[in-house]
PDB file of N, CA, C and O in Angstrom:
ATOM      1  N   MET A   1     103.040  53.405  10.473  1.00  0.00           N
ATOM      2  CA  MET A   1     101.724  53.275   9.965  1.00  0.00           C
ATOM      3  C   MET A   1     101.862  53.661   8.469  1.00  0.00           C
ATOM      4  O   MET A   1     102.541  54.636   8.146  1.00  0.00           O
ATOM      5  N   LYS A   2     101.230  52.911   7.577  1.00  0.00           N
ATOM      6  CA  LYS A   2     101.268  53.262   6.143  1.00  0.00           C
ATOM      7  C   LYS A   2     100.151  54.266   5.851  1.00  0.00           C
ATOM      8  O   LYS A   2      99.035  54.056   6.327  1.00  0.00           O
ATOM      9  N   THR A   3     100.369  55.270   5.148  1.00  0.00           N
ATOM     10  CA  THR A   3      99.382  56.238   4.589  1.00  0.00           C
ATOM     11  C   THR A   3      99.717  56.538   3.160  1.00  0.00           C
ATOM     12  O   THR A   3     100.552  57.352   2.767  1.00  0.00           O
ATOM     13  N   GLY A   4      98.907  55.723   2.402  1.00  0.00           N
ATOM     14  CA  GLY A   4      99.246  55.880   0.943  1.00  0.00           C
ATOM     15  C   GLY A   4     100.509  55.348   0.654  1.00  0.00           C
ATOM     16  O   GLY A   4     100.735  54.184   0.984  1.00  0.00           O
ATOM     17  N   GLU A   5     101.484  56.101   0.015  1.00  0.00           N
ATOM     18  CA  GLU A   5     102.798  55.635  -0.114  1.00  0.00           C
ATOM     19  C   GLU A   5     103.815  55.772   0.816  1.00  0.00           C
ATOM     20  O   GLU A   5     104.927  55.275   0.639  1.00  0.00           O
ATOM     21  N   ARG A   6     103.469  56.493   1.917  1.00  0.00           N
ATOM     22  CA  ARG A   6     104.476  56.958   2.842  1.00  0.00           C
ATOM     23  C   ARG A   6     104.248  56.123   4.194  1.00  0.00           C
ATOM     24  O   ARG A   6     103.167  55.619   4.501  1.00  0.00           O
ATOM     25  N   THR A   7     105.298  56.057   4.877  1.00  0.00           N
ATOM     26  CA  THR A   7     105.515  55.377   6.236  1.00  0.00           C
ATOM     27  C   THR A   7     106.137  56.287   7.168  1.00  0.00           C
ATOM     28  O   THR A   7     107.134  56.924   6.830  1.00  0.00           O
ATOM     29  N   VAL A   8     105.583  56.405   8.411  1.00  0.00           N
ATOM     30  CA  VAL A   8     106.286  57.100   9.491  1.00  0.00           C
ATOM     31  C   VAL A   8     107.279  56.078  10.097  1.00  0.00           C
ATOM     32  O   VAL A   8     106.910  55.017  10.602  1.00  0.00           O
ATOM     33  N   GLU A   9     108.455  56.445  10.015  1.00  0.00           N
ATOM     34  CA  GLU A   9     109.567  55.602  10.533  1.00  0.00           C
ATOM     35  C   GLU A   9     109.713  55.851  12.172  1.00  0.00           C
ATOM     36  O   GLU A   9     109.550  56.939  12.723  1.00  0.00           O
ATOM     37  N   ASP A  10     110.034  54.685  12.783  1.00  0.00           N
ATOM     38  CA  ASP A  10     110.250  54.708  14.164  1.00  0.00           C
ATOM     39  C   ASP A  10     111.694  55.001  14.374  1.00  0.00           C
ATOM     40  O   ASP A  10     112.511  54.090  14.498  1.00  0.00           O
ATOM     41  N   THR A  11     112.067  56.442  14.423  1.00  0.00           N
ATOM     42  CA  THR A  11     113.358  56.874  14.683  1.00  0.00           C
ATOM     43  C   THR A  11     113.502  57.772  15.869  1.00  0.00           C
ATOM     44  O   THR A  11     112.504  58.313  16.346  1.00  0.00           O
ATOM     45  N   GLU A  12     114.643  57.948  16.347  1.00  0.00           N
ATOM     46  CA  GLU A  12     114.805  58.928  17.500  1.00  0.00           C
ATOM     47  C   GLU A  12     114.534  60.370  17.077  1.00  0.00           C
ATOM     48  O   GLU A  12     114.094  61.208  17.864  1.00  0.00           O
ATOM     49  N   GLU A  13     114.796  60.602  15.883  1.00  0.00           N
ATOM     50  CA  GLU A  13     114.394  62.099  15.359  1.00  0.00           C
ATOM     51  C   GLU A  13     112.787  62.184  15.409  1.00  0.00           C
ATOM     52  O   GLU A  13     112.223  63.150  15.924  1.00  0.00           O
ATOM     53  N   ASN A  14     112.158  61.206  14.893  1.00  0.00           N
ATOM     54  CA  ASN A  14     110.653  61.273  14.971  1.00  0.00           C
ATOM     55  C   ASN A  14     110.056  61.257  16.372  1.00  0.00           C
ATOM     56  O   ASN A  14     109.075  61.920  16.707  1.00  0.00           O
ATOM     57  N   ARG A  15     110.775  60.400  17.189  1.00  0.00           N
ATOM     58  CA  ARG A  15     110.265  60.470  18.589  1.00  0.00           C
ATOM     59  C   ARG A  15     110.474  61.897  19.289  1.00  0.00           C
ATOM     60  O   ARG A  15     109.654  62.290  20.119  1.00  0.00           O
ATOM     61  N   GLN A  16     111.554  62.636  18.947  1.00  0.00           N
ATOM     62  CA  GLN A  16     111.769  63.976  19.530  1.00  0.00           C
ATOM     63  C   GLN A  16     110.535  64.866  19.042  1.00  0.00           C
ATOM     64  O   GLN A  16     109.869  65.576  19.796  1.00  0.00           O
ATOM     65  N   ILE A  17     110.356  64.744  17.858  1.00  0.00           N
ATOM     66  CA  ILE A  17     109.320  65.639  17.242  1.00  0.00           C
ATOM     67  C   ILE A  17     107.905  65.186  17.928  1.00  0.00           C
ATOM     68  O   ILE A  17     107.139  66.068  18.315  1.00  0.00           O
ATOM     69  N   CYS A  18     107.601  63.955  18.058  1.00  0.00           N
ATOM     70  CA  CYS A  18     106.381  63.510  18.689  1.00  0.00           C
ATOM     71  C   CYS A  18     106.281  63.930  20.054  1.00  0.00           C
ATOM     72  O   CYS A  18     105.176  64.315  20.437  1.00  0.00           O
ATOM     73  N   ARG A  19     107.244  63.924  20.854  1.00  0.00           N
ATOM     74  CA  ARG A  19     107.236  64.317  22.334  1.00  0.00           C
ATOM     75  C   ARG A  19     106.688  65.685  22.373  1.00  0.00           C
ATOM     76  O   ARG A  19     105.872  65.880  23.274  1.00  0.00           O
ATOM     77  N   LYS A  20     106.946  66.634  21.627  1.00  0.00           N
ATOM     78  CA  LYS A  20     106.406  67.942  21.676  1.00  0.00           C
ATOM     79  C   LYS A  20     104.814  67.973  21.519  1.00  0.00           C
ATOM     80  O   LYS A  20     104.167  68.924  21.957  1.00  0.00           O
ATOM     81  N   PHE A  21     104.300  67.047  20.968  1.00  0.00           N
ATOM     82  CA  PHE A  21     102.816  66.911  20.824  1.00  0.00           C
ATOM     83  C   PHE A  21     102.183  65.966  21.767  1.00  0.00           C
ATOM     84  O   PHE A  21     101.213  66.296  22.450  1.00  0.00           O
ATOM     85  N   CYS A  22     102.715  64.806  21.811  1.00  0.00           N
ATOM     86  CA  CYS A  22     101.984  63.780  22.777  1.00  0.00           C
ATOM     87  C   CYS A  22     102.125  64.177  24.154  1.00  0.00           C
ATOM     88  O   CYS A  22     101.241  63.872  24.955  1.00  0.00           O
ATOM     89  N   GLY A  23     103.166  64.840  24.523  1.00  0.00           N
ATOM     90  CA  GLY A  23     103.498  65.260  25.891  1.00  0.00           C
ATOM     91  C   GLY A  23     102.501  66.214  26.518  1.00  0.00           C
ATOM     92  O   GLY A  23     102.308  66.281  27.732  1.00  0.00           O
ATOM     93  N   VAL A  24     101.869  66.963  25.585  1.00  0.00           N
ATOM     94  CA  VAL A  24     100.877  67.958  26.019  1.00  0.00           C
ATOM     95  C   VAL A  24      99.548  67.572  25.602  1.00  0.00           C
ATOM     96  O   VAL A  24      98.634  68.351  25.873  1.00  0.00           O
ATOM     97  N   CYS A  25      99.277  66.449  24.958  1.00  0.00           N
ATOM     98  CA  CYS A  25      98.006  66.030  24.401  1.00  0.00           C
ATOM     99  C   CYS A  25      97.087  65.571  25.688  1.00  0.00           C
ATOM    100  O   CYS A  25      97.551  64.847  26.568  1.00  0.00           O
ATOM    101  N   PRO A  26      95.778  66.049  25.708  1.00  0.00           N
ATOM    102  CA  PRO A  26      94.956  65.742  26.772  1.00  0.00           C
ATOM    103  C   PRO A  26      94.620  64.176  26.834  1.00  0.00           C
ATOM    104  O   PRO A  26      94.592  63.589  27.915  1.00  0.00           O
ATOM    105  N   THR A  27      94.366  63.528  25.610  1.00  0.00           N
ATOM    106  CA  THR A  27      94.306  62.101  25.656  1.00  0.00           C
ATOM    107  C   THR A  27      95.391  61.349  26.234  1.00  0.00           C
ATOM    108  O   THR A  27      95.220  60.435  27.040  1.00  0.00           O
ATOM    109  N   PHE A  28      96.650  61.793  25.759  1.00  0.00           N
ATOM    110  CA  PHE A  28      97.897  61.072  26.231  1.00  0.00           C
ATOM    111  C   PHE A  28      97.975  61.388  27.806  1.00  0.00           C
ATOM    112  O   PHE A  28      98.010  60.426  28.573  1.00  0.00           O
ATOM    113  N   ARG A  29      98.001  62.578  28.275  1.00  0.00           N
ATOM    114  CA  ARG A  29      98.121  62.895  29.629  1.00  0.00           C
ATOM    115  C   ARG A  29      97.098  62.354  30.484  1.00  0.00           C
ATOM    116  O   ARG A  29      97.504  61.800  31.506  1.00  0.00           O
ATOM    117  N   ASN A  30      95.776  62.400  30.269  1.00  0.00           N
ATOM    118  CA  ASN A  30      94.758  61.921  31.059  1.00  0.00           C
ATOM    119  C   ASN A  30      94.583  60.466  31.254  1.00  0.00           C
ATOM    120  O   ASN A  30      93.985  59.988  32.218  1.00  0.00           O
ATOM    121  N   ASN A  31      95.147  59.755  30.268  1.00  0.00           N
ATOM    122  CA  ASN A  31      95.206  58.187  30.290  1.00  0.00           C
ATOM    123  C   ASN A  31      96.581  57.737  30.692  1.00  0.00           C
ATOM    124  O   ASN A  31      96.807  56.530  30.784  1.00  0.00           O
ATOM    125  N   SER A  32      97.522  58.634  30.939  1.00  0.00           N
ATOM    126  CA  SER A  32      98.850  58.231  31.413  1.00  0.00           C
ATOM    127  C   SER A  32      99.456  57.148  30.481  1.00  0.00           C
ATOM    128  O   SER A  32      99.911  56.070  30.862  1.00  0.00           O
ATOM    129  N   LEU A  33      99.391  57.612  29.159  1.00  0.00           N
ATOM    130  CA  LEU A  33      99.822  56.576  28.140  1.00  0.00           C
ATOM    131  C   LEU A  33     101.394  56.436  28.136  1.00  0.00           C
ATOM    132  O   LEU A  33     101.922  55.517  27.510  1.00  0.00           O
ATOM    133  N   GLU A  34     102.102  57.317  28.810  1.00  0.00           N
ATOM    134  CA  GLU A  34     103.465  57.169  28.836  1.00  0.00           C
ATOM    135  C   GLU A  34     103.823  55.917  29.699  1.00  0.00           C
ATOM    136  O   GLU A  34     104.982  55.505  29.651  1.00  0.00           O
ATOM    137  N   LYS A  35     102.961  55.326  30.435  1.00  0.00           N
ATOM    138  CA  LYS A  35     103.107  54.042  31.177  1.00  0.00           C
ATOM    139  C   LYS A  35     102.941  52.723  30.471  1.00  0.00           C
ATOM    140  O   LYS A  35     103.146  51.636  31.012  1.00  0.00           O
ATOM    141  N   PHE A  36     102.537  52.902  29.172  1.00  0.00           N
ATOM    142  CA  PHE A  36     102.305  51.676  28.422  1.00  0.00           C
ATOM    143  C   PHE A  36     102.937  51.572  27.135  1.00  0.00           C
ATOM    144  O   PHE A  36     103.367  52.596  26.605  1.00  0.00           O
ATOM    145  N   ASN A  37     103.037  50.522  26.603  1.00  0.00           N
ATOM    146  CA  ASN A  37     103.804  50.465  25.291  1.00  0.00           C
ATOM    147  C   ASN A  37     102.715  50.431  24.136  1.00  0.00           C
ATOM    148  O   ASN A  37     101.600  49.934  24.293  1.00  0.00           O
ATOM    149  N   PRO A  38     103.138  50.984  23.017  1.00  0.00           N
ATOM    150  CA  PRO A  38     104.089  51.889  22.894  1.00  0.00           C
ATOM    151  C   PRO A  38     103.865  53.132  23.702  1.00  0.00           C
ATOM    152  O   PRO A  38     102.703  53.415  23.991  1.00  0.00           O
ATOM    153  N   ASP A  39     104.838  53.902  24.096  1.00  0.00           N
ATOM    154  CA  ASP A  39     104.736  55.012  24.974  1.00  0.00           C
ATOM    155  C   ASP A  39     104.587  56.388  24.165  1.00  0.00           C
ATOM    156  O   ASP A  39     104.266  57.426  24.745  1.00  0.00           O
ATOM    157  N   LEU A  40     104.822  56.336  22.889  1.00  0.00           N
ATOM    158  CA  LEU A  40     104.772  57.518  22.010  1.00  0.00           C
ATOM    159  C   LEU A  40     104.869  57.091  20.633  1.00  0.00           C
ATOM    160  O   LEU A  40     104.995  55.895  20.366  1.00  0.00           O
ATOM    161  N   LEU A  41     104.815  58.065  19.657  1.00  0.00           N
ATOM    162  CA  LEU A  41     105.042  57.815  18.196  1.00  0.00           C
ATOM    163  C   LEU A  41     104.066  56.880  17.757  1.00  0.00           C
ATOM    164  O   LEU A  41     104.469  56.030  16.962  1.00  0.00           O
ATOM    165  N   PHE A  42     102.725  56.845  18.139  1.00  0.00           N
ATOM    166  CA  PHE A  42     101.817  55.891  17.891  1.00  0.00           C
ATOM    167  C   PHE A  42     101.525  55.787  16.319  1.00  0.00           C
ATOM    168  O   PHE A  42     101.116  54.739  15.819  1.00  0.00           O
ATOM    169  N   CYS A  43     101.746  56.858  15.636  1.00  0.00           N
ATOM    170  CA  CYS A  43     101.459  56.781  14.100  1.00  0.00           C
ATOM    171  C   CYS A  43     102.427  55.809  13.610  1.00  0.00           C
ATOM    172  O   CYS A  43     102.062  55.209  12.599  1.00  0.00           O
ATOM    173  N   ALA A  44     103.575  55.505  14.080  1.00  0.00           N
ATOM    174  CA  ALA A  44     104.578  54.520  13.617  1.00  0.00           C
ATOM    175  C   ALA A  44     104.502  53.285  14.307  1.00  0.00           C
ATOM    176  O   ALA A  44     104.783  52.257  13.690  1.00  0.00           O
ATOM    177  N   ARG A  45     104.131  53.231  15.614  1.00  0.00           N
ATOM    178  CA  ARG A  45     104.456  52.134  16.384  1.00  0.00           C
ATOM    179  C   ARG A  45     103.036  51.340  16.819  1.00  0.00           C
ATOM    180  O   ARG A  45     103.011  50.234  17.357  1.00  0.00           O
ATOM    181  N   GLY A  46     101.847  52.161  16.462  1.00  0.00           N
ATOM    182  CA  GLY A  46     100.623  51.463  16.849  1.00  0.00           C
ATOM    183  C   GLY A  46     100.032  52.031  17.965  1.00  0.00           C
ATOM    184  O   GLY A  46     100.552  52.936  18.617  1.00  0.00           O
ATOM    185  N   THR A  47      98.729  51.415  18.252  1.00  0.00           N
ATOM    186  CA  THR A  47      97.842  51.941  19.485  1.00  0.00           C
ATOM    187  C   THR A  47      98.597  51.608  20.877  1.00  0.00           C
ATOM    188  O   THR A  47      99.441  50.719  20.985  1.00  0.00           O
ATOM    189  N   SER A  48      98.227  52.340  21.784  1.00  0.00           N
ATOM    190  CA  SER A  48      98.640  52.103  23.170  1.00  0.00           C
ATOM    191  C   SER A  48      97.949  50.880  23.698  1.00  0.00           C
ATOM    192  O   SER A  48      96.763  50.627  23.492  1.00  0.00           O
ATOM    193  N   SER A  49      98.762  50.155  24.379  1.00  0.00           N
ATOM    194  CA  SER A  49      98.210  49.020  25.031  1.00  0.00           C
ATOM    195  C   SER A  49      97.321  49.212  26.302  1.00  0.00           C
ATOM    196  O   SER A  49      96.824  48.250  26.886  1.00  0.00           O
ATOM    197  N   ALA A  50      97.155  50.466  26.685  1.00  0.00           N
ATOM    198  CA  ALA A  50      96.347  50.861  27.734  1.00  0.00           C
ATOM    199  C   ALA A  50      94.935  50.465  27.644  1.00  0.00           C
ATOM    200  O   ALA A  50      94.340  50.630  26.579  1.00  0.00           O
ATOM    201  N   ALA A  51      94.337  49.952  28.678  1.00  0.00           N
ATOM    202  CA  ALA A  51      92.925  49.430  28.442  1.00  0.00           C
ATOM    203  C   ALA A  51      91.934  50.715  28.781  1.00  0.00           C
ATOM    204  O   ALA A  51      92.296  51.621  29.531  1.00  0.00           O
ATOM    205  N   ASP A  52      90.822  50.684  28.226  1.00  0.00           N
ATOM    206  CA  ASP A  52      89.785  51.723  28.516  1.00  0.00           C
ATOM    207  C   ASP A  52      90.202  53.102  28.238  1.00  0.00           C
ATOM    208  O   ASP A  52      89.941  53.936  29.105  1.00  0.00           O
ATOM    209  N   LYS A  53      90.828  53.492  27.136  1.00  0.00           N
ATOM    210  CA  LYS A  53      91.401  54.883  26.858  1.00  0.00           C
ATOM    211  C   LYS A  53      90.157  55.685  26.681  1.00  0.00           C
ATOM    212  O   LYS A  53      89.223  55.269  25.996  1.00  0.00           O
ATOM    213  N   LYS A  54      90.141  56.920  27.342  1.00  0.00           N
ATOM    214  CA  LYS A  54      89.196  57.876  27.072  1.00  0.00           C
ATOM    215  C   LYS A  54      89.753  58.943  26.209  1.00  0.00           C
ATOM    216  O   LYS A  54      90.701  59.652  26.545  1.00  0.00           O
ATOM    217  N   GLU A  55      89.042  59.035  24.939  1.00  0.00           N
ATOM    218  CA  GLU A  55      89.538  59.978  24.087  1.00  0.00           C
ATOM    219  C   GLU A  55      89.168  61.365  24.437  1.00  0.00           C
ATOM    220  O   GLU A  55      88.036  61.542  24.887  1.00  0.00           O
ATOM    221  N   MET A  56      89.973  62.388  24.292  1.00  0.00           N
ATOM    222  CA  MET A  56      89.634  63.689  24.490  1.00  0.00           C
ATOM    223  C   MET A  56      90.206  64.403  23.222  1.00  0.00           C
ATOM    224  O   MET A  56      90.209  63.779  22.161  1.00  0.00           O
ATOM    225  N   ASN A  57      90.679  65.651  23.276  1.00  0.00           N
ATOM    226  CA  ASN A  57      91.156  66.428  22.126  1.00  0.00           C
ATOM    227  C   ASN A  57      92.411  65.657  21.663  1.00  0.00           C
ATOM    228  O   ASN A  57      93.182  65.100  22.444  1.00  0.00           O
ATOM    229  N   CYS A  58      92.538  65.676  20.372  1.00  0.00           N
ATOM    230  CA  CYS A  58      93.642  65.071  19.680  1.00  0.00           C
ATOM    231  C   CYS A  58      94.637  66.129  19.114  1.00  0.00           C
ATOM    232  O   CYS A  58      94.272  67.011  18.336  1.00  0.00           O
ATOM    233  N   TYR A  59      95.890  65.987  19.545  1.00  0.00           N
ATOM    234  CA  TYR A  59      96.888  66.955  18.923  1.00  0.00           C
ATOM    235  C   TYR A  59      97.721  66.329  17.859  1.00  0.00           C
ATOM    236  O   TYR A  59      98.805  66.845  17.585  1.00  0.00           O
ATOM    237  N   CYS A  60      97.325  65.296  17.255  1.00  0.00           N
ATOM    238  CA  CYS A  60      98.051  64.758  16.154  1.00  0.00           C
ATOM    239  C   CYS A  60      98.043  65.576  14.839  1.00  0.00           C
ATOM    240  O   CYS A  60      99.036  65.592  14.111  1.00  0.00           O
ATOM    241  N   PRO A  61      96.922  66.248  14.547  1.00  0.00           N
ATOM    242  CA  PRO A  61      96.895  67.078  13.337  1.00  0.00           C
ATOM    243  C   PRO A  61      98.033  68.208  13.584  1.00  0.00           C
ATOM    244  O   PRO A  61      98.637  68.632  12.598  1.00  0.00           O
ATOM    245  N   ALA A  62      98.303  68.645  14.716  1.00  0.00           N
ATOM    246  CA  ALA A  62      99.217  69.794  14.835  1.00  0.00           C
ATOM    247  C   ALA A  62     100.696  69.379  14.624  1.00  0.00           C
ATOM    248  O   ALA A  62     101.501  70.250  14.294  1.00  0.00           O
ATOM    249  N   CYS A  63     101.110  68.056  14.803  1.00  0.00           N
ATOM    250  CA  CYS A  63     102.351  67.367  14.660  1.00  0.00           C
ATOM    251  C   CYS A  63     103.029  67.541  13.259  1.00  0.00           C
ATOM    252  O   CYS A  63     102.358  67.346  12.245  1.00  0.00           O
ATOM    253  N   GLU A  64     104.301  67.890  13.184  1.00  0.00           N
ATOM    254  CA  GLU A  64     104.946  68.026  11.994  1.00  0.00           C
ATOM    255  C   GLU A  64     104.961  66.643  11.085  1.00  0.00           C
ATOM    256  O   GLU A  64     104.980  66.659   9.854  1.00  0.00           O
ATOM    257  N   LEU A  65     104.949  65.549  11.821  1.00  0.00           N
ATOM    258  CA  LEU A  65     104.908  64.245  11.105  1.00  0.00           C
ATOM    259  C   LEU A  65     103.460  64.073  10.429  1.00  0.00           C
ATOM    260  O   LEU A  65     103.370  63.554   9.316  1.00  0.00           O
ATOM    261  N   TYR A  66     102.287  64.539  11.157  1.00  0.00           N
ATOM    262  CA  TYR A  66     101.086  64.279  10.472  1.00  0.00           C
ATOM    263  C   TYR A  66     101.130  65.061   8.977  1.00  0.00           C
ATOM    264  O   TYR A  66     100.674  64.521   7.969  1.00  0.00           O
ATOM    265  N   THR A  67     101.648  66.202   8.967  1.00  0.00           N
ATOM    266  CA  THR A  67     101.644  66.912   7.672  1.00  0.00           C
ATOM    267  C   THR A  67     102.665  66.358   6.821  1.00  0.00           C
ATOM    268  O   THR A  67     102.336  66.201   5.646  1.00  0.00           O
ATOM    269  N   LYS A  68     103.772  66.044   7.139  1.00  0.00           N
ATOM    270  CA  LYS A  68     104.886  65.629   6.373  1.00  0.00           C
ATOM    271  C   LYS A  68     104.551  64.221   5.691  1.00  0.00           C
ATOM    272  O   LYS A  68     104.837  63.920   4.532  1.00  0.00           O
ATOM    273  N   HIS A  69     103.866  63.384   6.660  1.00  0.00           N
ATOM    274  CA  HIS A  69     103.400  62.088   5.996  1.00  0.00           C
ATOM    275  C   HIS A  69     102.046  61.915   5.491  1.00  0.00           C
ATOM    276  O   HIS A  69     101.590  60.807   5.208  1.00  0.00           O
ATOM    277  N   SER A  70     101.363  63.074   5.371  1.00  0.00           N
ATOM    278  CA  SER A  70      99.865  63.125   4.910  1.00  0.00           C
ATOM    279  C   SER A  70      99.112  62.132   5.580  1.00  0.00           C
ATOM    280  O   SER A  70      98.506  61.277   4.933  1.00  0.00           O
ATOM    281  N   LEU A  71      99.089  62.172   7.020  1.00  0.00           N
ATOM    282  CA  LEU A  71      98.336  61.326   7.697  1.00  0.00           C
ATOM    283  C   LEU A  71      96.911  61.823   7.885  1.00  0.00           C
ATOM    284  O   LEU A  71      96.649  63.004   7.657  1.00  0.00           O
ATOM    285  N   VAL A  72      95.966  60.952   8.300  1.00  0.00           N
ATOM    286  CA  VAL A  72      94.515  61.461   8.372  1.00  0.00           C
ATOM    287  C   VAL A  72      93.921  60.965   9.492  1.00  0.00           C
ATOM    288  O   VAL A  72      94.353  59.895   9.920  1.00  0.00           O
ATOM    289  N   ILE A  73      92.853  61.611  10.172  1.00  0.00           N
ATOM    290  CA  ILE A  73      92.172  61.123  11.207  1.00  0.00           C
ATOM    291  C   ILE A  73      92.703  61.677  12.467  1.00  0.00           C
ATOM    292  O   ILE A  73      92.192  62.687  12.951  1.00  0.00           O
ATOM    293  N   GLY A  74      93.763  61.039  13.065  1.00  0.00           N
ATOM    294  CA  GLY A  74      94.376  61.319  14.354  1.00  0.00           C
ATOM    295  C   GLY A  74      94.122  60.152  15.289  1.00  0.00           C
ATOM    296  O   GLY A  74      93.930  58.989  14.933  1.00  0.00           O
ATOM    297  N   HIS A  75      94.144  60.603  16.503  1.00  0.00           N
ATOM    298  CA  HIS A  75      93.923  59.542  17.722  1.00  0.00           C
ATOM    299  C   HIS A  75      94.734  58.335  17.422  1.00  0.00           C
ATOM    300  O   HIS A  75      94.193  57.246  17.616  1.00  0.00           O
ATOM    301  N   PHE A  76      95.901  58.366  16.997  1.00  0.00           N
ATOM    302  CA  PHE A  76      96.748  57.192  16.570  1.00  0.00           C
ATOM    303  C   PHE A  76      97.005  56.348  18.037  1.00  0.00           C
ATOM    304  O   PHE A  76      97.326  55.159  18.028  1.00  0.00           O
ATOM    305  N   CYS A  77      96.861  56.958  19.020  1.00  0.00           N
ATOM    306  CA  CYS A  77      97.188  56.325  20.381  1.00  0.00           C
ATOM    307  C   CYS A  77      96.071  55.366  20.693  1.00  0.00           C
ATOM    308  O   CYS A  77      96.297  54.386  21.403  1.00  0.00           O
ATOM    309  N   SER A  78      94.858  55.606  20.190  1.00  0.00           N
ATOM    310  CA  SER A  78      93.598  54.830  20.553  1.00  0.00           C
ATOM    311  C   SER A  78      92.886  54.121  19.251  1.00  0.00           C
ATOM    312  O   SER A  78      92.063  53.219  19.402  1.00  0.00           O
ATOM    313  N   ARG A  79      93.219  54.536  18.157  1.00  0.00           N
ATOM    314  CA  ARG A  79      92.516  54.022  16.915  1.00  0.00           C
ATOM    315  C   ARG A  79      93.430  53.430  16.100  1.00  0.00           C
ATOM    316  O   ARG A  79      94.606  53.781  16.195  1.00  0.00           O
ATOM    317  N   ARG A  80      93.038  52.426  15.155  1.00  0.00           N
ATOM    318  CA  ARG A  80      93.935  51.942  14.144  1.00  0.00           C
ATOM    319  C   ARG A  80      93.277  52.260  12.776  1.00  0.00           C
ATOM    320  O   ARG A  80      93.845  51.946  11.730  1.00  0.00           O
TER     321      ARG A  80
END
C-alpha cells in the first residue's frame, strides 16, 4: 500500500513482523482471516477476501511497519 512516498513491501521479513500483530488482533482472529487471501500483511497485499468482516479493535497502529512506513488509519484487513 502506498502511503505518501513509501510502500510496504510484501517480503518474508515483513510477514514475520506482521504475524506478531495480526495473529493476536481481535478483528483478524474473530473473522478467521487466516483462511482467506491475502492471509496477512494487509497493508502491503490489500484487504481480506473474507465476506462480511466484523471490525473490532485494530492492532495495526502497534505494528512496527505502521510506524516505519508512516501508515494511517488501520483496519487494513477490511478497509482500503
